[in-house]
C-alpha positions as a LaTeX table, in Angstrom:
\begin{tabular}{lrrr}
\hline
Residue & $x$ (\AA) & $y$ (\AA) & $z$ (\AA) \\
\hline
Unk1 & $-18.61$ & 29.12 & $-45.16$ \\
Unk2 & $-17.73$ & 32.12 & $-42.99$ \\
Unk3 & $-14.00$ & 32.41 & $-42.66$ \\
Unk4 & $-12.42$ & 32.93 & $-39.24$ \\
Unk5 & $-9.03$ & 34.56 & $-38.66$ \\
Unk6 & $-6.58$ & 32.96 & $-36.26$ \\
Unk7 & $-3.14$ & 33.88 & $-35.00$ \\
Unk8 & $-0.33$ & 31.54 & $-34.01$ \\
Unk9 & 2.30 & 32.32 & $-31.38$ \\
Unk10 & 5.26 & 29.93 & $-31.36$ \\
Unk11 & 5.21 & 29.19 & $-35.06$ \\
Unk12 & 8.82 & 28.01 & $-35.39$ \\
Unk13 & 8.36 & 24.69 & $-33.60$ \\
Unk14 & 7.37 & 21.34 & $-35.08$ \\
Unk15 & 3.79 & 21.67 & $-33.84$ \\
Unk16 & 3.60 & 25.23 & $-35.14$ \\
Unk17 & 4.47 & 24.01 & $-38.63$ \\
Unk18 & 1.72 & 21.37 & $-38.46$ \\
Unk19 & $-0.80$ & 23.99 & $-37.35$ \\
Unk20 & 0.20 & 26.23 & $-40.26$ \\
Unk21 & $-0.37$ & 23.37 & $-42.71$ \\
Unk22 & $-3.73$ & 22.50 & $-41.23$ \\
Unk23 & $-4.95$ & 26.10 & $-41.03$ \\
Unk24 & $-3.70$ & 26.84 & $-44.53$ \\
Unk25 & $-5.76$ & 23.99 & $-45.97$ \\
Unk26 & $-8.86$ & 24.62 & $-43.83$ \\
Unk27 & $-11.77$ & 26.03 & $-45.87$ \\
Unk28 & $-12.98$ & 28.22 & $-43.01$ \\
Unk29 & $-9.74$ & 29.50 & $-41.48$ \\
Unk30 & $-7.19$ & 32.09 & $-42.48$ \\
Unk31 & $-3.93$ & 32.90 & $-40.73$ \\
Unk32 & $-3.90$ & 36.49 & $-39.54$ \\
Unk33 & $-0.36$ & 36.25 & $-38.20$ \\
Unk34 & 2.31 & 33.74 & $-37.22$ \\
Unk35 & 4.80 & 34.91 & $-34.62$ \\
Unk36 & 8.38 & 33.64 & $-34.35$ \\
Unk37 & 11.39 & 35.49 & $-33.00$ \\
Unk38 & 13.91 & 33.38 & $-34.92$ \\
Unk39 & 12.12 & 33.55 & $-38.28$ \\
Unk40 & 10.85 & 37.13 & $-38.20$ \\
Unk41 & 10.43 & 38.59 & $-41.67$ \\
Unk42 & 10.90 & 35.32 & $-43.54$ \\
Unk43 & 8.26 & 33.78 & $-45.79$ \\
Unk44 & 6.28 & 31.03 & $-44.08$ \\
Unk45 & 6.13 & 29.06 & $-47.34$ \\
Unk46 & 9.93 & 28.83 & $-47.37$ \\
Unk47 & 9.86 & 26.90 & $-44.08$ \\
Unk48 & 6.59 & 24.95 & $-44.10$ \\
Unk49 & 6.09 & 22.49 & $-46.91$ \\
Unk50 & 2.53 & 22.41 & $-48.16$ \\
Unk51 & 1.80 & 26.03 & $-47.23$ \\
Unk52 & 1.49 & 28.27 & $-50.27$ \\
Unk53 & 0.42 & 31.67 & $-48.96$ \\
Unk54 & 2.42 & 34.91 & $-48.94$ \\
Unk55 & 2.36 & 35.29 & $-45.16$ \\
Unk56 & 5.61 & 36.17 & $-43.38$ \\
Unk57 & 6.63 & 35.44 & $-39.83$ \\
Unk58 & 6.24 & 38.39 & $-37.50$ \\
Unk59 & 7.37 & 39.11 & $-33.96$ \\
Unk60 & 4.46 & 40.01 & $-31.72$ \\
Unk61 & 4.76 & 40.48 & $-27.99$ \\
Unk62 & 1.81 & 39.87 & $-25.66$ \\
Unk63 & 0.39 & 43.37 & $-26.05$ \\
Unk64 & 0.63 & 43.24 & $-29.84$ \\
Unk65 & $-1.13$ & 39.87 & $-29.90$ \\
Unk66 & $-3.90$ & 41.25 & $-27.68$ \\
Unk67 & $-4.35$ & 44.18 & $-30.07$ \\
Unk68 & $-5.06$ & 41.86 & $-33.02$ \\
Unk69 & $-8.79$ & 41.59 & $-33.74$ \\
Unk70 & $-8.86$ & 37.88 & $-34.51$ \\
Unk71 & $-11.31$ & 35.10 & $-33.79$ \\
Unk72 & $-8.79$ & 32.80 & $-32.13$ \\
Unk73 & $-5.21$ & 32.72 & $-30.85$ \\
Unk74 & $-3.21$ & 29.50 & $-30.62$ \\
Unk75 & $-0.30$ & 29.48 & $-28.19$ \\
Unk76 & 2.26 & 26.84 & $-29.22$ \\
Unk77 & 4.86 & 27.84 & $-26.65$ \\
Unk78 & 7.00 & 25.94 & $-24.14$ \\
Unk79 & 5.63 & 25.43 & $-20.65$ \\
Unk80 & 5.53 & 28.54 & $-18.41$ \\
Unk81 & 5.46 & 30.95 & $-21.39$ \\
Unk82 & 1.73 & 31.36 & $-22.06$ \\
Unk83 & 0.68 & 33.53 & $-19.10$ \\
Unk84 & 1.76 & 36.97 & $-20.45$ \\
Unk85 & $-0.32$ & 36.45 & $-23.60$ \\
Unk86 & $-3.35$ & 35.20 & $-21.70$ \\
Unk87 & $-3.11$ & 38.06 & $-19.22$ \\
Unk88 & $-2.83$ & 40.66 & $-22.01$ \\
Unk89 & $-5.83$ & 39.19 & $-23.86$ \\
Unk90 & $-7.88$ & 39.04 & $-20.67$ \\
Unk91 & $-6.90$ & 42.59 & $-19.67$ \\
Unk92 & $-8.02$ & 43.89 & $-23.05$ \\
Unk93 & $-11.37$ & 42.13 & $-22.77$ \\
Unk94 & $-10.65$ & 39.97 & $-25.79$ \\
Unk95 & $-13.41$ & 37.64 & $-26.91$ \\
Unk96 & $-10.96$ & 35.60 & $-28.98$ \\
Unk97 & $-10.79$ & 31.89 & $-28.38$ \\
Unk98 & $-7.44$ & 30.91 & $-26.84$ \\
Unk99 & $-6.11$ & 27.40 & $-27.39$ \\
Unk100 & $-3.01$ & 26.80 & $-25.27$ \\
Unk101 & $-0.82$ & 23.83 & $-26.16$ \\
Unk102 & 1.42 & 24.05 & $-23.10$ \\
Unk103 & 0.74 & 22.50 & $-19.70$ \\
Unk104 & 0.15 & 25.90 & $-18.13$ \\
Unk105 & $-3.66$ & 25.72 & $-17.88$ \\
Unk106 & $-4.33$ & 21.98 & $-17.87$ \\
Unk107 & $-4.89$ & 22.11 & $-14.11$ \\
Unk108 & $-7.02$ & 25.27 & $-14.14$ \\
Unk109 & $-10.74$ & 24.60 & $-13.60$ \\
Unk110 & $-11.62$ & 27.81 & $-15.42$ \\
Unk111 & $-10.29$ & 26.37 & $-18.69$ \\
Unk112 & $-11.94$ & 23.66 & $-20.78$ \\
Unk113 & $-9.64$ & 20.65 & $-21.07$ \\
Unk114 & $-10.03$ & 19.71 & $-24.71$ \\
Unk115 & $-9.61$ & 16.00 & $-25.31$ \\
Unk116 & $-12.79$ & 15.78 & $-27.42$ \\
Unk117 & $-13.29$ & 12.03 & $-27.39$ \\
Unk118 & $-13.43$ & 12.10 & $-23.58$ \\
Unk119 & $-14.43$ & 15.65 & $-22.60$ \\
Unk120 & $-16.73$ & 16.80 & $-25.42$ \\
Unk121 & $-19.77$ & 16.76 & $-23.15$ \\
Unk122 & $-18.12$ & 19.30 & $-20.85$ \\
Unk123 & $-17.72$ & 21.91 & $-23.56$ \\
Unk124 & $-20.22$ & 24.72 & $-23.01$ \\
Unk125 & $-18.89$ & 27.54 & $-25.14$ \\
Unk126 & $-15.71$ & 28.19 & $-23.18$ \\
Unk127 & $-13.30$ & 30.63 & $-24.88$ \\
Unk128 & $-10.25$ & 29.37 & $-22.99$ \\
Unk129 & $-9.16$ & 25.87 & $-24.02$ \\
Unk130 & $-6.23$ & 23.85 & $-22.74$ \\
Unk131 & $-4.94$ & 21.30 & $-25.24$ \\
Unk132 & $-3.90$ & 17.98 & $-23.62$ \\
Unk133 & $-0.33$ & 16.74 & $-23.74$ \\
Unk134 & 0.71 & 14.19 & $-26.34$ \\
Unk135 & 1.62 & 11.42 & $-23.90$ \\
Unk136 & $-1.44$ & 12.34 & $-21.82$ \\
Unk137 & $-3.71$ & 11.93 & $-24.82$ \\
Unk138 & $-2.35$ & 8.46 & $-25.56$ \\
Unk139 & $-2.63$ & 7.36 & $-21.93$ \\
Unk140 & $-6.17$ & 8.61 & $-21.44$ \\
Unk141 & $-7.47$ & 7.12 & $-24.67$ \\
Unk142 & $-5.90$ & 3.77 & $-23.74$ \\
Unk143 & $-7.22$ & 3.71 & $-20.16$ \\
Unk144 & $-10.60$ & 5.45 & $-20.28$ \\
Unk145 & $-12.82$ & 2.53 & $-21.38$ \\
Unk146 & $-11.66$ & 0.44 & $-18.39$ \\
Unk147 & $-11.46$ & 3.05 & $-15.59$ \\
Unk148 & $-14.47$ & 1.63 & $-13.75$ \\
Unk149 & $-12.97$ & $-1.87$ & $-13.78$ \\
Unk150 & $-9.50$ & $-1.10$ & $-12.44$ \\
Unk151 & $-8.12$ & $-2.29$ & $-9.13$ \\
Unk152 & $-4.81$ & $-0.39$ & $-9.08$ \\
Unk153 & $-2.87$ & 2.41 & $-10.79$ \\
Unk154 & $-2.29$ & 1.91 & $-14.54$ \\
Unk155 & 1.40 & 1.55 & $-15.34$ \\
Unk156 & 2.32 & 3.32 & $-18.56$ \\
Unk157 & 5.55 & 2.86 & $-20.52$ \\
Unk158 & 5.78 & 5.58 & $-23.14$ \\
Unk159 & 8.21 & 6.01 & $-26.02$ \\
Unk160 & 8.21 & 9.17 & $-28.12$ \\
Unk161 & 10.05 & 10.28 & $-31.20$ \\
Unk162 & 12.52 & 13.09 & $-30.56$ \\
Unk163 & 10.28 & 15.75 & $-32.10$ \\
Unk164 & 8.47 & 15.65 & $-28.76$ \\
Unk165 & 11.49 & 17.35 & $-27.19$ \\
Unk166 & 10.94 & 20.44 & $-29.33$ \\
Unk167 & 13.51 & 22.44 & $-31.30$ \\
Unk168 & 15.60 & 23.81 & $-28.42$ \\
Unk169 & 18.78 & 21.66 & $-28.37$ \\
Unk170 & 18.92 & 19.05 & $-25.60$ \\
Unk171 & 20.01 & 15.45 & $-25.06$ \\
Unk172 & 16.48 & 14.35 & $-25.95$ \\
Unk173 & 16.61 & 15.74 & $-29.49$ \\
Unk174 & 20.31 & 15.20 & $-30.14$ \\
Unk175 & 20.28 & 12.48 & $-32.77$ \\
Unk176 & 23.93 & 11.54 & $-32.18$ \\
Unk177 & 23.10 & 10.71 & $-28.55$ \\
Unk178 & 19.87 & 8.97 & $-29.48$ \\
Unk179 & 21.35 & 6.80 & $-32.23$ \\
Unk180 & 21.02 & 3.12 & $-31.24$ \\
Unk181 & 19.64 & 4.28 & $-27.91$ \\
Unk182 & 16.47 & 4.50 & $-25.86$ \\
Unk183 & 16.70 & 7.37 & $-23.39$ \\
Unk184 & 14.62 & 7.27 & $-20.18$ \\
Unk185 & 13.85 & 10.59 & $-18.45$ \\
Unk186 & 11.54 & 12.11 & $-15.79$ \\
Unk187 & 10.64 & 8.63 & $-14.58$ \\
Unk188 & 8.52 & 9.88 & $-11.65$ \\
Unk189 & 6.39 & 12.98 & $-11.38$ \\
Unk190 & 6.28 & 13.80 & $-15.10$ \\
Unk191 & 3.74 & 16.56 & $-15.81$ \\
Unk192 & 1.74 & 14.21 & $-18.02$ \\
Unk193 & 1.53 & 11.69 & $-15.17$ \\
Unk194 & $-0.04$ & 14.39 & $-12.99$ \\
Unk195 & $-2.24$ & 15.55 & $-15.86$ \\
Unk196 & $-3.69$ & 12.10 & $-16.54$ \\
Unk197 & $-4.15$ & 11.35 & $-12.85$ \\
Unk198 & $-6.13$ & 14.58 & $-12.48$ \\
Unk199 & $-8.36$ & 14.21 & $-15.51$ \\
Unk200 & $-9.06$ & 10.48 & $-15.21$ \\
Unk201 & $-9.55$ & 10.82 & $-11.46$ \\
Unk202 & $-7.23$ & 7.95 & $-10.55$ \\
Unk203 & $-3.50$ & 7.59 & $-9.88$ \\
Unk204 & $-1.41$ & 6.75 & $-12.93$ \\
Unk205 & 2.24 & 5.71 & $-13.09$ \\
Unk206 & 4.15 & 6.88 & $-16.16$ \\
Unk207 & 7.68 & 6.17 & $-17.38$ \\
Unk208 & 8.63 & 8.22 & $-20.49$ \\
Unk209 & 11.41 & 7.45 & $-22.95$ \\
Unk210 & 12.65 & 9.06 & $-26.15$ \\
Unk211 & 13.81 & 7.04 & $-29.18$ \\
Unk212 & 15.73 & 7.92 & $-32.36$ \\
Unk213 & 12.68 & 8.10 & $-34.64$ \\
Unk214 & 11.39 & 11.62 & $-35.39$ \\
Unk215 & 7.66 & 11.42 & $-34.66$ \\
Unk216 & 5.09 & 9.17 & $-33.06$ \\
Unk217 & 4.31 & 7.78 & $-29.61$ \\
Unk218 & 3.93 & 4.18 & $-28.49$ \\
Unk219 & 2.19 & 3.85 & $-25.14$ \\
Unk220 & 2.10 & 0.43 & $-23.48$ \\
Unk221 & $-0.31$ & 0.34 & $-20.56$ \\
Unk222 & $-0.48$ & $-2.39$ & $-17.92$ \\
Unk223 & $-3.90$ & $-2.65$ & $-16.23$ \\
Unk224 & $-5.14$ & $-4.79$ & $-13.35$ \\
Unk225 & $-8.86$ & $-5.48$ & $-13.30$ \\
Unk226 & $-11.20$ & $-6.19$ & $-10.39$ \\
Unk227 & $-12.60$ & $-9.31$ & $-12.05$ \\
Unk228 & $-11.44$ & $-11.67$ & $-14.82$ \\
Unk229 & $-12.43$ & $-10.58$ & $-18.32$ \\
Unk230 & $-11.99$ & $-12.33$ & $-21.64$ \\
Unk231 & $-10.07$ & $-10.66$ & $-24.45$ \\
Unk232 & $-13.08$ & $-10.60$ & $-26.75$ \\
Unk233 & $-15.13$ & $-8.72$ & $-24.15$ \\
Unk234 & $-12.42$ & $-6.11$ & $-23.74$ \\
Unk235 & $-12.14$ & $-5.58$ & $-27.50$ \\
Unk236 & $-15.92$ & $-5.23$ & $-27.71$ \\
Unk237 & $-15.86$ & $-2.70$ & $-24.89$ \\
Unk238 & $-13.27$ & $-0.53$ & $-26.67$ \\
Unk239 & $-15.08$ & $-0.77$ & $-30.00$ \\
Unk240 & $-18.33$ & 0.33 & $-28.39$ \\
Unk241 & $-16.64$ & 3.14 & $-26.43$ \\
Unk242 & $-15.04$ & 4.62 & $-29.56$ \\
Unk243 & $-17.66$ & 3.56 & $-32.10$ \\
Unk244 & $-18.47$ & 7.12 & $-33.14$ \\
Unk245 & $-14.93$ & 8.51 & $-32.99$ \\
Unk246 & $-13.33$ & 9.04 & $-36.40$ \\
Unk247 & $-9.93$ & 9.79 & $-34.88$ \\
Unk248 & $-9.65$ & 6.71 & $-32.66$ \\
Unk249 & $-9.22$ & 3.37 & $-34.42$ \\
Unk250 & $-9.49$ & 0.15 & $-32.43$ \\
Unk251 & $-7.37$ & $-2.66$ & $-33.89$ \\
Unk252 & $-6.89$ & $-6.18$ & $-32.59$ \\
Unk253 & $-3.11$ & $-6.43$ & $-32.89$ \\
Unk254 & $-0.57$ & $-4.14$ & $-31.26$ \\
Unk255 & $-0.34$ & $-0.99$ & $-33.43$ \\
Unk256 & 3.01 & 0.13 & $-34.86$ \\
Unk257 & 4.31 & 3.64 & $-34.44$ \\
Unk258 & 5.72 & 3.60 & $-37.99$ \\
Unk259 & 2.16 & 3.28 & $-39.30$ \\
Unk260 & 0.81 & 6.26 & $-37.36$ \\
Unk261 & 3.49 & 8.81 & $-38.26$ \\
Unk262 & 1.97 & 11.69 & $-40.22$ \\
Unk263 & $-1.62$ & 10.56 & $-39.56$ \\
Unk264 & $-4.31$ & 12.31 & $-37.59$ \\
Unk265 & $-5.88$ & 9.49 & $-35.62$ \\
Unk266 & $-4.84$ & 7.33 & $-32.68$ \\
Unk267 & $-4.78$ & 3.54 & $-32.77$ \\
Unk268 & $-5.49$ & 1.31 & $-29.78$ \\
Unk269 & $-4.87$ & $-2.40$ & $-29.81$ \\
Unk270 & $-2.98$ & $-5.47$ & $-28.52$ \\
Unk271 & $-5.52$ & $-6.32$ & $-25.74$ \\
Unk272 & $-3.20$ & $-8.97$ & $-24.31$ \\
Unk273 & $-4.80$ & $-10.78$ & $-21.38$ \\
Unk274 & $-2.65$ & $-12.69$ & $-18.91$ \\
Unk275 & $-3.60$ & $-16.05$ & $-17.46$ \\
Unk276 & $-6.41$ & $-15.54$ & $-14.97$ \\
Unk277 & $-7.98$ & $-12.71$ & $-16.97$ \\
Unk278 & $-7.30$ & $-9.87$ & $-14.53$ \\
Unk279 & $-4.17$ & $-8.36$ & $-16.10$ \\
Unk280 & $-4.57$ & $-6.63$ & $-19.47$ \\
Unk281 & $-1.96$ & $-4.85$ & $-21.60$ \\
Unk282 & $-3.15$ & $-2.19$ & $-24.05$ \\
Unk283 & $-0.99$ & $-0.45$ & $-26.68$ \\
Unk284 & $-1.86$ & 2.97 & $-28.10$ \\
Unk285 & $-0.04$ & 4.88 & $-30.83$ \\
Unk286 & $-0.46$ & 8.40 & $-32.15$ \\
Unk287 & 1.55 & 11.09 & $-33.85$ \\
Unk288 & 2.70 & 13.38 & $-31.06$ \\
Unk289 & 2.65 & 16.41 & $-33.40$ \\
Unk290 & $-0.83$ & 15.71 & $-34.79$ \\
Unk291 & $-3.42$ & 13.92 & $-32.62$ \\
Unk292 & $-1.08$ & 14.66 & $-29.72$ \\
Unk293 & $-1.00$ & 18.40 & $-30.52$ \\
Unk294 & $-1.97$ & 20.17 & $-33.78$ \\
Unk295 & $-4.86$ & 17.94 & $-34.91$ \\
Unk296 & $-6.38$ & 18.02 & $-31.45$ \\
Unk297 & $-5.96$ & 21.80 & $-31.36$ \\
Unk298 & $-7.86$ & 22.01 & $-34.65$ \\
Unk299 & $-10.65$ & 19.83 & $-33.23$ \\
Unk300 & $-10.95$ & 22.32 & $-30.38$ \\
Unk301 & $-10.76$ & 25.36 & $-32.65$ \\
Unk302 & $-13.42$ & 23.93 & $-34.93$ \\
Unk303 & $-15.80$ & 23.37 & $-32.05$ \\
Unk304 & $-15.21$ & 26.78 & $-30.50$ \\
Unk305 & $-15.55$ & 28.61 & $-33.83$ \\
Unk306 & $-18.70$ & 26.84 & $-34.93$ \\
Unk307 & $-17.32$ & 24.41 & $-37.52$ \\
Unk308 & $-17.76$ & 20.67 & $-37.60$ \\
Unk309 & $-15.20$ & 19.20 & $-35.20$ \\
Unk310 & $-13.42$ & 17.34 & $-38.01$ \\
Unk311 & $-13.43$ & 20.17 & $-40.58$ \\
Unk312 & $-10.04$ & 20.45 & $-42.25$ \\
Unk313 & $-8.74$ & 17.16 & $-40.82$ \\
Unk314 & $-7.99$ & 14.61 & $-43.58$ \\
Unk315 & $-9.89$ & 11.42 & $-42.84$ \\
Unk316 & $-7.31$ & 8.95 & $-44.14$ \\
Unk317 & $-4.41$ & 11.00 & $-45.41$ \\
Unk318 & $-1.78$ & 13.29 & $-43.97$ \\
Unk319 & $-0.91$ & 16.97 & $-44.11$ \\
Unk320 & 2.76 & 16.40 & $-43.49$ \\
Unk321 & 5.82 & 14.33 & $-44.23$ \\
Unk322 & 6.16 & 11.26 & $-42.04$ \\
Unk323 & 9.80 & 12.04 & $-41.30$ \\
Unk324 & 11.75 & 15.12 & $-40.35$ \\
\hline
\end{tabular}
């Protein structure tokens, strides 16, 4: 197998650590650099369990990243921070694949929006790939099989572990404030609400919350249908829709977030149908750091670099600890 060299910008964060683990175990990838201002000069293996190489964190600005002759660059940066790196790579005529994990290019038609289970057919060799948001992934996977049957905007109640708030201190990752608490935030106009509305082509209403567990998303979606449908027919529809998708598991009962932590797939279940058959409630769970970020990024890297989409993604195991 031909090995491909990749670089990672934003390696200090939770998602960065997951990407390092996945890339380190991938038979066809090697890490050319990992860039982190806070950890510059320190051994990656001292900070990322499961990584055993001798690589050290560096500090590369946009021009230095553009000068690296690598096959792919992954940008795991906060929103509004990716543009200088993209501009430097474009200005230098780089042919490297760029996978951006921020929201910066999810609304840009020139970029491939990489939610493979739903957008795989639109991939045509694009070198610029926007990775979907974690909440947005859960919402779209939960809604997509029924989009043609809906009669109103899906209403989505999302709860994420506090790792979704990143490593920069805030109320949403302050465990003392989260203890025995469920914290609502950005209840209208959240970027993932706009993202899902754009990519599904229908208005979506989203109400995010953060809880005191470290990782994992529970997304409860309320759907109104044009015509009455029986529960068994809905389950059959979801099973057929995702029949060939190794990273989407359809289950009959409502999935638990504690069972998805540290795993690479999403689970969709519950399929509760109200009296009359026109209101359906779907529950989706996924690990926000894996299928909601790093695992999905690896799916996109694999495709762009010529590997099997699932190469390096454990089928039933994990690459990480299930807790912080």
